[in-house]
Backbone atoms as SQL, in Angstrom:
CREATE TABLE atoms (id INTEGER PRIMARY KEY, chain TEXT, resi INTEGER, resn TEXT, atom TEXT, x REAL, y REAL, z REAL);
INSERT INTO atoms VALUES
  (1, 'A', 1, 'UNK', 'N', 29.274, -103.600, -50.188),
  (2, 'A', 1, 'UNK', 'CA', 29.252, -102.732, -49.212),
  (3, 'A', 1, 'UNK', 'C', 30.274, -101.792, -48.932),
  (4, 'A', 2, 'UNK', 'N', 30.103, -100.507, -48.536),
  (5, 'A', 2, 'UNK', 'CA', 31.056, -99.669, -48.374),
  (6, 'A', 2, 'UNK', 'C', 31.675, -100.120, -46.876),
  (7, 'A', 3, 'UNK', 'N', 33.063, -99.839, -46.705),
  (8, 'A', 3, 'UNK', 'CA', 33.473, -99.933, -45.509),
  (9, 'A', 3, 'UNK', 'C', 34.162, -98.828, -44.999),
  (10, 'A', 4, 'UNK', 'N', 33.369, -97.832, -44.872),
  (11, 'A', 4, 'UNK', 'CA', 34.115, -96.591, -44.289),
  (12, 'A', 4, 'UNK', 'C', 32.959, -95.828, -43.468),
  (13, 'A', 5, 'UNK', 'N', 33.094, -94.600, -42.955),
  (14, 'A', 5, 'UNK', 'CA', 32.139, -94.075, -42.065),
  (15, 'A', 5, 'UNK', 'C', 30.756, -94.116, -42.442),
  (16, 'A', 6, 'UNK', 'N', 30.598, -93.933, -43.859),
  (17, 'A', 6, 'UNK', 'CA', 29.190, -93.788, -44.475),
  (18, 'A', 6, 'UNK', 'C', 28.694, -95.296, -44.455),
  (19, 'A', 7, 'UNK', 'N', 29.124, -96.264, -44.160),
  (20, 'A', 7, 'UNK', 'CA', 28.594, -97.517, -44.225),
  (21, 'A', 7, 'UNK', 'C', 27.451, -97.767, -43.264),
  (22, 'A', 8, 'UNK', 'N', 27.246, -97.077, -42.326),
  (23, 'A', 8, 'UNK', 'CA', 25.940, -97.281, -41.523),
  (24, 'A', 8, 'UNK', 'C', 24.779, -97.151, -42.347),
  (25, 'A', 9, 'UNK', 'N', 24.604, -96.047, -43.025),
  (26, 'A', 9, 'UNK', 'CA', 23.554, -95.647, -44.026),
  (27, 'A', 9, 'UNK', 'C', 23.306, -96.889, -44.840),
  (28, 'A', 10, 'UNK', 'N', 24.162, -97.885, -45.152),
  (29, 'A', 10, 'UNK', 'CA', 23.865, -99.018, -46.068),
  (30, 'A', 10, 'UNK', 'C', 23.760, -100.293, -45.489),
  (31, 'A', 11, 'UNK', 'N', 24.288, -100.398, -44.100),
  (32, 'A', 11, 'UNK', 'CA', 24.520, -101.660, -43.436),
  (33, 'A', 11, 'UNK', 'C', 22.975, -102.265, -43.387),
  (34, 'A', 12, 'UNK', 'N', 21.928, -101.756, -42.658),
  (35, 'A', 12, 'UNK', 'CA', 20.636, -102.336, -42.630),
  (36, 'A', 12, 'UNK', 'C', 20.079, -102.547, -43.776),
  (37, 'A', 13, 'UNK', 'N', 19.988, -101.937, -44.869),
  (38, 'A', 13, 'UNK', 'CA', 19.242, -102.295, -46.229),
  (39, 'A', 13, 'UNK', 'C', 20.250, -103.560, -46.939),
  (40, 'A', 14, 'UNK', 'N', 21.204, -103.535, -46.799),
  (41, 'A', 14, 'UNK', 'CA', 22.262, -104.634, -47.330),
  (42, 'A', 14, 'UNK', 'C', 21.919, -105.870, -46.618),
  (43, 'A', 15, 'UNK', 'N', 21.861, -105.865, -45.103),
  (44, 'A', 15, 'UNK', 'CA', 21.674, -106.982, -44.495),
  (45, 'A', 15, 'UNK', 'C', 20.237, -107.552, -44.810),
  (46, 'A', 16, 'UNK', 'N', 19.234, -106.349, -44.711),
  (47, 'A', 16, 'UNK', 'CA', 17.840, -106.962, -45.089),
  (48, 'A', 16, 'UNK', 'C', 17.867, -108.091, -46.356),
  (49, 'A', 17, 'UNK', 'N', 18.645, -107.176, -47.438),
  (50, 'A', 17, 'UNK', 'CA', 18.624, -108.025, -48.740),
  (51, 'A', 17, 'UNK', 'C', 19.269, -109.290, -48.363),
  (52, 'A', 18, 'UNK', 'N', 20.256, -109.286, -47.927),
  (53, 'A', 18, 'UNK', 'CA', 21.022, -110.671, -47.805),
  (54, 'A', 18, 'UNK', 'C', 20.297, -111.848, -46.928),
  (55, 'A', 19, 'UNK', 'N', 19.615, -111.390, -45.887),
  (56, 'A', 19, 'UNK', 'CA', 18.746, -112.123, -45.253),
  (57, 'A', 19, 'UNK', 'C', 17.606, -112.618, -46.175),
  (58, 'A', 20, 'UNK', 'N', 16.962, -111.681, -46.864),
  (59, 'A', 20, 'UNK', 'CA', 16.017, -112.529, -47.869),
  (60, 'A', 20, 'UNK', 'C', 16.505, -113.176, -49.030),
  (61, 'A', 21, 'UNK', 'N', 17.515, -112.874, -49.326),
  (62, 'A', 21, 'UNK', 'CA', 18.315, -113.903, -50.306),
  (63, 'A', 21, 'UNK', 'C', 18.636, -115.208, -49.821),
  (64, 'A', 22, 'UNK', 'N', 19.100, -115.383, -48.639),
  (65, 'A', 22, 'UNK', 'CA', 19.650, -116.469, -48.120),
  (66, 'A', 22, 'UNK', 'C', 18.389, -117.290, -47.576),
  (67, 'A', 23, 'UNK', 'N', 17.539, -116.597, -47.008),
  (68, 'A', 23, 'UNK', 'CA', 16.470, -117.391, -46.399),
  (69, 'A', 23, 'UNK', 'C', 15.226, -117.580, -47.661),
  (70, 'A', 24, 'UNK', 'N', 15.494, -116.967, -48.824),
  (71, 'A', 24, 'UNK', 'CA', 14.701, -117.237, -50.128),
  (72, 'A', 24, 'UNK', 'C', 13.217, -116.649, -49.565),
  (73, 'A', 25, 'UNK', 'N', 13.258, -115.268, -49.119),
  (74, 'A', 25, 'UNK', 'CA', 11.887, -114.721, -48.575),
  (75, 'A', 25, 'UNK', 'C', 11.661, -113.654, -49.806),
  (76, 'A', 26, 'UNK', 'N', 10.344, -113.365, -49.820),
  (77, 'A', 26, 'UNK', 'CA', 9.917, -112.146, -50.857),
  (78, 'A', 26, 'UNK', 'C', 10.564, -110.864, -50.497),
  (79, 'A', 27, 'UNK', 'N', 10.676, -110.299, -51.624),
  (80, 'A', 27, 'UNK', 'CA', 11.331, -108.865, -51.260),
  (81, 'A', 27, 'UNK', 'C', 10.551, -108.015, -50.441),
  (82, 'A', 28, 'UNK', 'N', 9.281, -108.155, -50.261),
  (83, 'A', 28, 'UNK', 'CA', 8.301, -107.560, -49.573),
  (84, 'A', 28, 'UNK', 'C', 8.379, -107.874, -47.961),
  (85, 'A', 29, 'UNK', 'N', 9.170, -108.873, -47.691),
  (86, 'A', 29, 'UNK', 'CA', 8.772, -109.457, -46.363),
  (87, 'A', 29, 'UNK', 'C', 9.516, -108.642, -45.380),
  (88, 'A', 30, 'UNK', 'N', 8.702, -108.255, -44.428),
  (89, 'A', 30, 'UNK', 'CA', 9.451, -107.185, -43.474),
  (90, 'A', 30, 'UNK', 'C', 10.355, -108.231, -42.497),
  (91, 'A', 31, 'UNK', 'N', 11.775, -108.016, -42.621),
  (92, 'A', 31, 'UNK', 'CA', 12.797, -108.707, -41.614),
  (93, 'A', 31, 'UNK', 'C', 13.478, -107.734, -40.554),
  (94, 'A', 32, 'UNK', 'N', 13.543, -106.484, -40.794),
  (95, 'A', 32, 'UNK', 'CA', 14.426, -105.477, -39.859),
  (96, 'A', 32, 'UNK', 'C', 14.148, -105.776, -38.229),
  (97, 'A', 33, 'UNK', 'N', 12.951, -105.894, -38.086),
  (98, 'A', 33, 'UNK', 'CA', 12.271, -106.237, -36.702),
  (99, 'A', 33, 'UNK', 'C', 12.283, -107.588, -36.142),
  (100, 'A', 34, 'UNK', 'N', 12.550, -108.429, -37.000),
  (101, 'A', 34, 'UNK', 'CA', 12.451, -109.967, -36.581),
  (102, 'A', 34, 'UNK', 'C', 13.807, -110.580, -36.467),
  (103, 'A', 35, 'UNK', 'N', 13.959, -111.483, -35.614),
  (104, 'A', 35, 'UNK', 'CA', 15.198, -112.476, -35.484),
  (105, 'A', 35, 'UNK', 'C', 15.271, -113.648, -36.778),
  (106, 'A', 36, 'UNK', 'N', 16.402, -113.989, -36.864),
  (107, 'A', 36, 'UNK', 'CA', 16.535, -115.294, -37.949),
  (108, 'A', 36, 'UNK', 'C', 15.689, -116.238, -37.472),
  (109, 'A', 37, 'UNK', 'N', 15.516, -116.354, -36.155),
  (110, 'A', 37, 'UNK', 'CA', 14.785, -117.428, -35.480),
  (111, 'A', 37, 'UNK', 'C', 13.315, -117.353, -35.833),
  (112, 'A', 38, 'UNK', 'N', 12.775, -115.957, -35.895),
  (113, 'A', 38, 'UNK', 'CA', 11.490, -115.736, -36.245),
  (114, 'A', 38, 'UNK', 'C', 11.232, -116.002, -37.700),
  (115, 'A', 39, 'UNK', 'N', 12.314, -115.608, -38.393),
  (116, 'A', 39, 'UNK', 'CA', 12.213, -115.990, -39.895),
  (117, 'A', 39, 'UNK', 'C', 12.237, -117.314, -40.284),
  (118, 'A', 40, 'UNK', 'N', 12.267, -118.247, -39.448),
  (119, 'A', 40, 'UNK', 'CA', 12.620, -119.717, -39.567),
  (120, 'A', 40, 'UNK', 'C', 13.543, -120.007, -40.285),
  (121, 'A', 41, 'UNK', 'N', 14.689, -119.289, -39.975),
  (122, 'A', 41, 'UNK', 'CA', 16.117, -119.664, -40.652),
  (123, 'A', 41, 'UNK', 'C', 16.541, -121.200, -40.251),
  (124, 'A', 42, 'UNK', 'N', 16.977, -121.868, -41.032),
  (125, 'A', 42, 'UNK', 'CA', 17.443, -123.418, -40.803),
  (126, 'A', 42, 'UNK', 'C', 18.910, -123.050, -40.303),
  (127, 'A', 43, 'UNK', 'N', 19.536, -124.123, -39.836),
  (128, 'A', 43, 'UNK', 'CA', 21.088, -123.701, -39.316),
  (129, 'A', 43, 'UNK', 'C', 21.950, -123.542, -40.399),
  (130, 'A', 44, 'UNK', 'N', 21.824, -124.078, -41.638),
  (131, 'A', 44, 'UNK', 'CA', 22.297, -124.079, -42.818),
  (132, 'A', 44, 'UNK', 'C', 22.217, -122.574, -43.332),
  (133, 'A', 45, 'UNK', 'N', 20.829, -121.983, -43.368),
  (134, 'A', 45, 'UNK', 'CA', 20.681, -120.585, -43.938),
  (135, 'A', 45, 'UNK', 'C', 21.437, -119.631, -42.670),
  (136, 'A', 46, 'UNK', 'N', 21.436, -119.846, -41.704),
  (137, 'A', 46, 'UNK', 'CA', 22.160, -119.114, -40.516),
  (138, 'A', 46, 'UNK', 'C', 23.514, -118.946, -40.781),
  (139, 'A', 47, 'UNK', 'N', 24.144, -120.181, -41.094),
  (140, 'A', 47, 'UNK', 'CA', 25.664, -120.114, -41.471),
  (141, 'A', 47, 'UNK', 'C', 25.745, -119.325, -42.857),
  (142, 'A', 48, 'UNK', 'N', 24.812, -119.364, -43.698),
  (143, 'A', 48, 'UNK', 'CA', 25.108, -118.761, -44.857),
  (144, 'A', 48, 'UNK', 'C', 25.037, -117.329, -44.633),
  (145, 'A', 49, 'UNK', 'N', 24.194, -116.656, -43.846),
  (146, 'A', 49, 'UNK', 'CA', 24.282, -115.395, -43.340),
  (147, 'A', 49, 'UNK', 'C', 25.372, -115.020, -42.753),
  (148, 'A', 50, 'UNK', 'N', 26.008, -115.838, -41.811),
  (149, 'A', 50, 'UNK', 'CA', 27.173, -115.421, -41.090),
  (150, 'A', 50, 'UNK', 'C', 28.272, -115.390, -42.073),
  (151, 'A', 51, 'UNK', 'N', 28.401, -116.078, -43.072),
  (152, 'A', 51, 'UNK', 'CA', 29.426, -116.133, -43.945),
  (153, 'A', 51, 'UNK', 'C', 29.277, -114.871, -45.040),
  (154, 'A', 52, 'UNK', 'N', 28.044, -114.672, -45.555),
  (155, 'A', 52, 'UNK', 'CA', 27.833, -113.366, -46.099),
  (156, 'A', 52, 'UNK', 'C', 28.415, -112.060, -45.433),
  (157, 'A', 53, 'UNK', 'N', 28.001, -112.066, -44.255),
  (158, 'A', 53, 'UNK', 'CA', 28.188, -110.915, -43.242),
  (159, 'A', 53, 'UNK', 'C', 29.630, -110.712, -43.315),
  (160, 'A', 54, 'UNK', 'N', 30.651, -111.986, -42.806),
  (161, 'A', 54, 'UNK', 'CA', 32.115, -111.984, -42.884),
  (162, 'A', 54, 'UNK', 'C', 32.741, -111.385, -44.269),
  (163, 'A', 55, 'UNK', 'N', 31.986, -112.098, -45.300),
  (164, 'A', 55, 'UNK', 'CA', 32.742, -111.886, -46.501),
  (165, 'A', 55, 'UNK', 'C', 32.601, -110.309, -46.890),
  (166, 'A', 56, 'UNK', 'N', 31.191, -109.865, -46.831),
  (167, 'A', 56, 'UNK', 'CA', 30.964, -108.557, -47.202),
  (168, 'A', 56, 'UNK', 'C', 31.407, -107.241, -46.468),
  (169, 'A', 57, 'UNK', 'N', 31.494, -107.611, -45.142),
  (170, 'A', 57, 'UNK', 'CA', 31.835, -106.586, -44.318),
  (171, 'A', 57, 'UNK', 'C', 33.149, -106.648, -43.365),
  (172, 'A', 58, 'UNK', 'N', 33.849, -108.079, -43.626),
  (173, 'A', 58, 'UNK', 'CA', 34.760, -108.321, -42.840),
  (174, 'A', 58, 'UNK', 'C', 34.560, -108.270, -41.195),
  (175, 'A', 59, 'UNK', 'N', 33.466, -108.499, -40.891),
  (176, 'A', 59, 'UNK', 'CA', 33.075, -108.526, -39.383),
  (177, 'A', 59, 'UNK', 'C', 32.557, -109.845, -39.157),
  (178, 'A', 60, 'UNK', 'N', 33.090, -110.477, -37.976),
  (179, 'A', 60, 'UNK', 'CA', 32.939, -111.624, -37.469),
  (180, 'A', 60, 'UNK', 'C', 31.304, -111.509, -36.463),
  (181, 'A', 61, 'UNK', 'N', 30.359, -112.347, -36.917),
  (182, 'A', 61, 'UNK', 'CA', 29.136, -112.327, -35.936),
  (183, 'A', 61, 'UNK', 'C', 29.278, -113.650, -35.648),
  (184, 'A', 62, 'UNK', 'N', 29.115, -114.042, -34.161),
  (185, 'A', 62, 'UNK', 'CA', 29.194, -115.272, -33.501),
  (186, 'A', 62, 'UNK', 'C', 27.617, -115.892, -33.948),
  (187, 'A', 63, 'UNK', 'N', 27.881, -117.103, -34.088),
  (188, 'A', 63, 'UNK', 'CA', 26.467, -117.923, -34.269),
  (189, 'A', 63, 'UNK', 'C', 25.422, -117.808, -33.081),
  (190, 'A', 64, 'UNK', 'N', 25.964, -117.683, -31.723),
  (191, 'A', 64, 'UNK', 'CA', 24.930, -117.147, -30.839),
  (192, 'A', 64, 'UNK', 'C', 24.195, -115.919, -31.045),
  (193, 'A', 65, 'UNK', 'N', 24.828, -115.011, -31.437),
  (194, 'A', 65, 'UNK', 'CA', 24.436, -113.654, -32.007),
  (195, 'A', 65, 'UNK', 'C', 23.413, -113.872, -32.978),
  (196, 'A', 66, 'UNK', 'N', 23.449, -114.761, -33.992),
  (197, 'A', 66, 'UNK', 'CA', 22.563, -114.886, -35.075),
  (198, 'A', 66, 'UNK', 'C', 21.568, -115.660, -34.582),
  (199, 'A', 67, 'UNK', 'N', 21.550, -116.699, -33.723),
  (200, 'A', 67, 'UNK', 'CA', 20.518, -117.455, -33.480),
  (201, 'A', 67, 'UNK', 'C', 19.732, -116.994, -32.106),
  (202, 'A', 68, 'UNK', 'N', 20.139, -115.974, -31.395),
  (203, 'A', 68, 'UNK', 'CA', 19.719, -115.667, -30.363),
  (204, 'A', 68, 'UNK', 'C', 18.474, -114.454, -30.514),
  (205, 'A', 69, 'UNK', 'N', 18.286, -113.527, -29.568),
  (206, 'A', 69, 'UNK', 'CA', 17.195, -112.635, -29.769),
  (207, 'A', 69, 'UNK', 'C', 17.564, -111.417, -30.468),
  (208, 'A', 70, 'UNK', 'N', 18.594, -111.351, -31.299),
  (209, 'A', 70, 'UNK', 'CA', 19.115, -110.230, -31.924),
  (210, 'A', 70, 'UNK', 'C', 18.320, -110.232, -33.130),
  (211, 'A', 71, 'UNK', 'N', 17.513, -108.928, -33.353),
  (212, 'A', 71, 'UNK', 'CA', 16.879, -108.662, -34.773),
  (213, 'A', 71, 'UNK', 'C', 17.952, -108.250, -35.901),
  (214, 'A', 72, 'UNK', 'N', 17.436, -108.295, -36.891),
  (215, 'A', 72, 'UNK', 'CA', 18.267, -107.928, -38.075),
  (216, 'A', 72, 'UNK', 'C', 18.743, -106.620, -38.209),
  (217, 'A', 73, 'UNK', 'N', 17.927, -105.781, -37.498),
  (218, 'A', 73, 'UNK', 'CA', 18.220, -104.118, -37.450),
  (219, 'A', 73, 'UNK', 'C', 19.377, -104.202, -36.232),
  (220, 'A', 74, 'UNK', 'N', 19.093, -105.003, -35.122),
  (221, 'A', 74, 'UNK', 'CA', 20.212, -104.997, -34.158),
  (222, 'A', 74, 'UNK', 'C', 21.551, -105.652, -34.872),
  (223, 'A', 75, 'UNK', 'N', 21.552, -106.621, -35.532),
  (224, 'A', 75, 'UNK', 'CA', 22.719, -107.113, -36.146),
  (225, 'A', 75, 'UNK', 'C', 23.478, -106.197, -36.955),
  (226, 'A', 76, 'UNK', 'N', 22.634, -105.425, -37.614),
  (227, 'A', 76, 'UNK', 'CA', 23.176, -104.321, -38.656),
  (228, 'A', 76, 'UNK', 'C', 24.231, -103.429, -37.671),
  (229, 'A', 77, 'UNK', 'N', 23.340, -103.019, -36.517),
  (230, 'A', 77, 'UNK', 'CA', 23.951, -102.067, -35.657),
  (231, 'A', 77, 'UNK', 'C', 25.104, -102.485, -35.075),
  (232, 'A', 78, 'UNK', 'N', 25.218, -103.854, -34.650),
  (233, 'A', 78, 'UNK', 'CA', 26.390, -104.715, -34.370),
  (234, 'A', 78, 'UNK', 'C', 27.299, -104.455, -35.390),
  (235, 'A', 79, 'UNK', 'N', 27.257, -104.880, -36.394),
  (236, 'A', 79, 'UNK', 'CA', 28.262, -104.821, -37.598),
  (237, 'A', 79, 'UNK', 'C', 28.877, -103.517, -37.720),
  (238, 'A', 80, 'UNK', 'N', 28.058, -102.420, -37.710),
  (239, 'A', 80, 'UNK', 'CA', 28.531, -100.935, -37.779),
  (240, 'A', 80, 'UNK', 'C', 29.361, -100.815, -36.444),
  (241, 'A', 81, 'UNK', 'N', 29.027, -101.183, -35.276),
  (242, 'A', 81, 'UNK', 'CA', 29.931, -100.929, -34.165),
  (243, 'A', 81, 'UNK', 'C', 31.172, -101.568, -34.362),
  (244, 'A', 82, 'UNK', 'N', 31.182, -103.094, -34.797),
  (245, 'A', 82, 'UNK', 'CA', 32.447, -103.772, -34.888),
  (246, 'A', 82, 'UNK', 'C', 33.299, -103.127, -35.856),
  (247, 'A', 83, 'UNK', 'N', 32.758, -102.569, -36.964),
  (248, 'A', 83, 'UNK', 'CA', 33.414, -102.128, -38.071),
  (249, 'A', 83, 'UNK', 'C', 34.307, -100.652, -37.689),
  (250, 'A', 84, 'UNK', 'N', 33.385, -99.831, -36.878),
  (251, 'A', 84, 'UNK', 'CA', 34.067, -98.741, -36.246),
  (252, 'A', 84, 'UNK', 'C', 35.109, -99.099, -35.479),
  (253, 'A', 85, 'UNK', 'N', 34.948, -99.739, -34.511),
  (254, 'A', 85, 'UNK', 'CA', 36.035, -100.004, -33.531),
  (255, 'A', 85, 'UNK', 'C', 37.238, -100.808, -34.051),
  (256, 'A', 86, 'UNK', 'N', 37.188, -101.295, -35.427),
  (257, 'A', 86, 'UNK', 'CA', 38.172, -101.989, -36.013),
  (258, 'A', 86, 'UNK', 'C', 39.170, -100.787, -36.785),
  (259, 'A', 87, 'UNK', 'N', 38.295, -99.567, -37.076),
  (260, 'A', 87, 'UNK', 'CA', 38.882, -98.622, -38.002),
  (261, 'A', 87, 'UNK', 'C', 40.050, -98.028, -37.211);
């Protein structure tokens, strides 16, 4: 994943793919408008998503943000915002 101003265009697709991989969902599964809870993520899967976000984007997302009412699309926007403020 890119770590520059152009990253916004790739964060959501990357995060959707990551969520599908970690939760073992079909590629056709719509995830952007759903929360990890709505996608029936287990606690271990949620930690896996958290780790992949940190590893790939160097952005820390709190567990409360991942298990709350934040959709995958909103998480992508959150990652973008934190990346920009860190730059």
